[in-house]
C-alpha positions as CSV (number, residue, x, y, z in Angstrom):
1,M,72.9,44.2,38.2
2,S,70.2,44.8,35.0
3,S,67.3,46.4,36.2
4,D,65.0,44.9,33.4
5,T,62.2,42.9,34.7
6,P,61.4,40.1,32.8
7,H,57.7,40.1,31.1
8,A,54.9,37.5,31.3
9,P,55.2,35.0,28.3
10,Q,51.6,35.9,26.0
11,A,49.5,33.0,25.4
12,P,49.7,31.7,22.0
13,Q,46.4,33.5,19.6
14,V,43.6,30.9,19.2
15,P,42.8,30.7,15.1
16,T,39.9,31.2,14.3
17,C,37.1,30.6,11.5
18,Y,37.8,32.5,8.3
19,R,33.7,32.5,7.5
20,H,33.0,32.5,11.4
21,P,35.5,34.9,13.4
22,G,34.2,34.3,16.5
23,R,34.5,30.6,16.5
24,E,38.0,29.1,17.9
25,T,38.6,26.0,15.7
26,Y,42.4,24.1,15.0
27,V,41.3,22.7,12.0
28,S,42.3,23.9,8.5
29,C,41.4,23.2,4.8
30,T,43.7,21.3,3.3
31,R,43.4,23.3,0.0
32,C,43.7,26.6,1.5
33,E,45.2,26.6,4.6
34,R,42.5,28.8,6.0
35,P,41.0,28.0,9.3
36,I,37.2,26.3,9.3
37,C,34.5,25.6,11.8
38,P,33.0,22.5,12.2
39,D,30.2,24.2,10.0
40,C,32.5,24.7,7.4
41,M,34.1,21.9,6.8
42,R,33.3,19.7,3.8
43,D,34.9,15.8,3.8
44,A,37.5,15.8,1.3
45,A,39.8,12.5,0.2
46,V,42.1,13.5,2.9
47,G,41.0,16.1,5.2
48,H,38.6,18.8,5.1
49,Q,38.2,21.5,2.4
50,C,36.0,24.8,2.6
51,P,33.1,25.8,0.8
52,E,35.3,28.1,-1.5
53,C,37.7,25.4,-2.3
54,V,34.7,22.8,-3.1
55,R,33.0,24.7,-5.1
56,D,36.2,25.7,-7.1
57,G,36.9,22.4,-7.8
58,N,34.1,21.2,-8.9
59,R,34.1,23.7,-11.5
60,T,37.3,21.7,-12.6
61,V,35.7,18.7,-12.8
62,R,34.2,17.2,-16.0
63,Q,30.7,16.5,-15.7
64,A,29.7,12.9,-16.7
65,R,28.6,12.0,-20.1
66,T,26.5,9.3,-21.7
67,V,28.0,7.3,-24.8
68,F,25.9,10.1,-27.4
69,G,27.3,12.9,-25.7
70,G,24.4,13.8,-23.4
71,R,24.9,14.6,-19.7
72,V,24.3,11.6,-17.4
73,A,20.4,11.8,-16.3
74,T,20.0,10.5,-13.0
75,R,15.9,10.6,-13.0
76,P,13.8,10.8,-16.0
77,T,13.0,14.8,-15.3
78,V,11.8,15.4,-18.8
79,T,9.8,12.1,-19.1
80,L,7.6,13.0,-16.0
81,T,7.4,16.5,-17.2
82,L,6.1,15.3,-20.3
83,I,3.7,13.1,-18.6
84,A,2.2,15.9,-16.3
85,I,2.1,18.0,-19.1
86,N,0.0,15.7,-21.0
87,I,-2.3,15.0,-17.4
88,I,-2.9,18.8,-17.6
89,A,-3.9,19.4,-20.9
90,Y,-6.2,16.1,-20.6
91,V,-7.8,17.6,-17.4
92,G,-8.2,20.8,-19.1
93,E,-10.1,18.9,-22.1
94,L,-12.8,17.3,-19.4
95,T,-13.3,21.2,-17.7
96,S,-13.6,22.9,-21.2
97,P,-15.3,21.6,-24.1
98,S,-14.0,24.4,-26.1
99,F,-10.3,23.1,-25.0
100,V,-9.9,20.6,-28.1
101,G,-11.2,23.0,-30.6
102,R,-8.7,25.7,-29.7
103,F,-5.4,23.8,-29.8
104,E,-5.7,20.4,-31.9
105,M,-4.2,20.0,-35.0
106,L,-5.7,22.1,-37.7
107,G,-4.3,23.2,-41.1
108,V,-7.6,24.9,-42.3
109,W,-11.2,24.6,-41.3
110,K,-13.6,24.1,-44.4
111,Q,-17.3,24.1,-44.5
112,F,-19.2,23.4,-47.7
113,G,-15.9,23.2,-49.6
114,Q,-14.7,26.7,-48.8
115,V,-12.0,28.0,-46.3
116,V,-13.3,29.7,-43.0
117,P,-10.7,32.6,-42.1
118,G,-9.2,32.6,-38.9
119,Y,-8.8,29.2,-38.1
120,G,-6.1,26.6,-38.7
121,V,-2.5,26.7,-38.7
122,A,-2.3,28.0,-42.5
123,E,-4.6,30.7,-40.7
124,G,-1.2,31.7,-38.3
125,E,-2.4,29.6,-35.5
126,W,1.3,28.1,-35.6
127,Y,1.1,26.7,-32.2
128,R,-1.6,24.0,-33.1
129,L,1.1,21.9,-34.3
130,I,3.0,21.3,-31.2
131,T,0.0,22.0,-28.6
132,A,-1.8,19.1,-30.8
133,A,0.8,16.4,-29.3
134,F,-0.4,17.3,-25.5
135,L,-3.9,16.5,-26.2
136,H,-6.0,13.3,-26.6
137,V,-9.2,11.7,-27.6
138,P,-11.9,12.9,-24.4
139,L,-13.4,11.0,-22.6
140,S,-17.0,12.4,-24.5
141,Q,-16.0,10.1,-27.5
142,G,-16.2,6.7,-25.5
143,T,-14.0,4.2,-24.3
144,F,-11.2,5.3,-26.6
145,G,-11.0,8.7,-25.1
146,I,-8.9,7.0,-22.0
147,T,-7.4,4.5,-24.0
148,H,-5.7,6.9,-26.3
149,I,-3.6,8.9,-23.3
150,L,-3.5,5.7,-21.3
151,F,-1.5,4.1,-24.2
152,N,0.9,6.5,-24.8
153,M,1.3,7.5,-21.5
154,W,2.4,3.8,-21.3
155,A,4.7,4.0,-24.0
156,L,6.3,7.4,-23.0
157,W,6.7,5.7,-19.2
158,V,8.3,2.5,-20.8
159,L,10.7,4.2,-23.3
160,G,11.3,7.6,-22.0
161,P,13.4,7.1,-18.8
162,Q,15.7,4.5,-20.9
163,L,16.0,7.1,-23.8
164,E,16.3,10.1,-21.6
165,Q,19.5,8.0,-19.9
166,V,21.4,7.2,-22.7
167,L,20.7,10.4,-24.7
168,G,20.4,13.1,-21.9
169,R,18.1,15.3,-21.4
170,L,18.4,17.7,-23.9
171,R,18.8,15.6,-27.0
172,F,15.7,13.5,-25.6
173,S,13.7,16.7,-25.3
174,V,15.2,17.5,-28.9
175,L,13.8,14.5,-30.0
176,Y,10.5,13.9,-28.8
177,L,9.6,17.8,-29.5
178,L,10.5,17.7,-33.0
179,S,9.1,14.0,-33.7
180,A,5.7,15.5,-32.4
181,L,6.1,18.3,-35.1
182,G,7.4,16.2,-38.0
183,G,4.0,14.2,-37.5
184,N,1.8,17.3,-37.3
185,V,3.7,18.6,-40.3
186,L,3.4,15.7,-42.6
187,L,-0.8,16.0,-41.7
188,F,-0.4,19.3,-42.8
189,L,0.9,18.7,-46.1
190,V,-1.2,15.7,-46.7
191,D,-4.6,16.5,-45.4
192,P,-5.0,20.1,-43.9
193,S,-8.2,20.3,-42.9
194,Q,-8.6,17.0,-41.2
195,P,-8.2,18.1,-37.4
196,A,-6.1,15.4,-35.3
197,L,-4.3,15.3,-31.4
198,G,-2.0,12.9,-29.8
199,A,1.1,12.2,-28.6
200,S,1.3,9.7,-31.3
201,G,3.3,11.6,-33.6
202,A,6.3,11.7,-30.2
203,I,5.3,8.3,-29.5
204,F,6.5,6.8,-33.4
205,G,10.0,8.7,-32.8
206,L,10.8,7.2,-29.4
207,F,9.9,4.2,-31.1
208,A,12.3,4.8,-33.5
209,A,14.8,6.1,-31.4
210,F,14.5,3.3,-29.7
211,F,15.2,1.0,-32.3
212,V,18.3,3.2,-33.5
213,V,19.9,3.5,-30.5
214,G,19.3,-0.1,-29.6
215,R,21.1,-1.1,-32.5
216,R,24.1,1.1,-32.4
217,L,24.4,-0.1,-28.9
218,G,24.4,-3.8,-30.4
219,V,21.3,-5.1,-27.7
220,D,18.5,-7.2,-28.9
221,T,15.5,-4.9,-31.1
222,R,13.3,-7.6,-32.1
223,G,10.7,-5.8,-29.0
224,I,10.8,-3.1,-30.2
225,V,10.3,-3.9,-33.9
226,F,7.0,-5.9,-33.2
227,L,5.7,-3.1,-31.3
228,I,6.3,-0.4,-34.2
229,V,5.0,-3.0,-36.6
230,I,1.9,-4.0,-34.7
231,N,0.8,-0.3,-34.1
232,L,1.7,0.2,-37.8
233,M,-0.9,-2.2,-38.7
234,L,-3.1,-0.4,-36.6
235,T,-2.6,2.5,-37.9
236,F,-3.6,1.5,-41.4
237,T,-6.2,-0.8,-40.2
238,V,-8.1,1.4,-37.7
239,S,-10.3,4.1,-38.8
240,D,-10.0,7.6,-37.4
241,I,-6.3,7.2,-37.0
242,S,-4.1,9.9,-38.3
243,W,-1.7,7.8,-40.6
244,E,0.3,10.9,-41.3
245,G,0.9,11.7,-37.6
246,H,2.5,8.4,-37.3
247,V,4.7,8.0,-40.2
248,G,5.8,11.6,-39.5
249,G,6.7,11.1,-36.7
250,L,8.6,7.7,-37.4
251,I,10.3,9.3,-40.2
252,T,11.8,12.7,-37.7
253,G,12.4,10.5,-34.8
254,A,14.8,7.9,-36.7
255,V,16.4,10.6,-38.4
256,L,17.3,12.3,-35.1
257,A,18.3,9.3,-33.6
258,A,20.8,8.2,-36.6
259,A,22.5,11.8,-35.9
260,F,22.5,11.4,-31.8
261,A,24.0,7.6,-32.2
262,Y,26.5,7.5,-34.9
263,A,27.8,11.6,-35.4
264,P,31.6,10.9,-35.4
265,R,33.1,10.9,-31.4
266,G,35.6,13.5,-32.7
267,R,32.3,15.9,-34.0
268,Q,29.9,14.6,-32.4
269,Q,28.1,17.7,-30.5
270,A,28.4,19.5,-34.0
271,V,27.3,17.2,-36.2
272,Q,24.1,16.2,-33.6
273,V,23.2,20.1,-33.5
274,A,23.5,20.5,-36.9
275,V,21.3,17.9,-38.0
276,S,18.7,18.8,-35.5
277,A,18.7,22.5,-36.6
278,I,18.3,21.2,-40.3
279,V,15.5,18.9,-39.4
280,A,13.9,21.7,-37.4
281,A,14.4,24.0,-40.3
282,V,12.8,21.7,-43.0
283,L,9.7,21.5,-40.9
284,V,9.4,25.3,-40.8
285,V,9.8,25.4,-44.9
286,L,7.6,22.4,-45.2
287,T,4.6,24.5,-43.1
288,V,5.6,28.1,-44.8
289,V,5.6,26.5,-48.4
290,Q,2.1,24.6,-47.6
291,T,0.5,28.1,-45.5
292,T,1.5,30.4,-48.7
293,A,-0.1,27.7,-50.9
294,L,-3.4,27.6,-48.9
295,T,-3.5,31.0,-48.5
296,A,-2.9,31.8,-51.9
């Protein structure tokens, strides 16, 4: 007879979550097959996946793009940010009387026909080319002060989200800022001693872009054409309006929008980047040339 004694069968080991070893589970990731607890489960098309597999999968998924190559923007983040900056700047104007004088567009400051050194773009205050686009006529100058910012912000709110959605946030930001710069650069070239402020140059750039993009997409553009014509009529008939800022923004916006909308599909991004860089470079060169001429 055998003297061996039978051994008691061992209970099977219960699997535990690979991220939380103290938690028992019978669910495994459908991708890597590691056990996962309820806190680590991520719903998948079939079963559940662990957080690492979900993260790895997202890296390989191509992000949705607009027809013009930009990332799809579900919320008008850039538009809302621009509106907020304009409002904050306007509050700054109300709280500090010298705020406008420090940041408005001014090429050179002249007194009695002589250039006053230390003030203006030509004297090294290049930031005025951009900061002026976020300022508006203060309330102290009558009802036009509040009307100025209200109209520009209304136009930005109406046109901005649609353009931001179809162009993507980056292209929309480039369009807005370079249009604002283009308007102020034209003013610097034509009438450098004339102070100006307002987002109108950027808004006219949006007008132009809305028309170009609309034509590219085959939608009715008669409404924006009417808006452009009316605003151009006001630009050249109402006093104290900088036509240079409006026309400069309109031209810059049209050029950029054409590049964004009509770039060949195979070289879309390269053409868009190249044209944006060229437009920015031209504006910088024109500013440098005018600065040299004014300070010679």
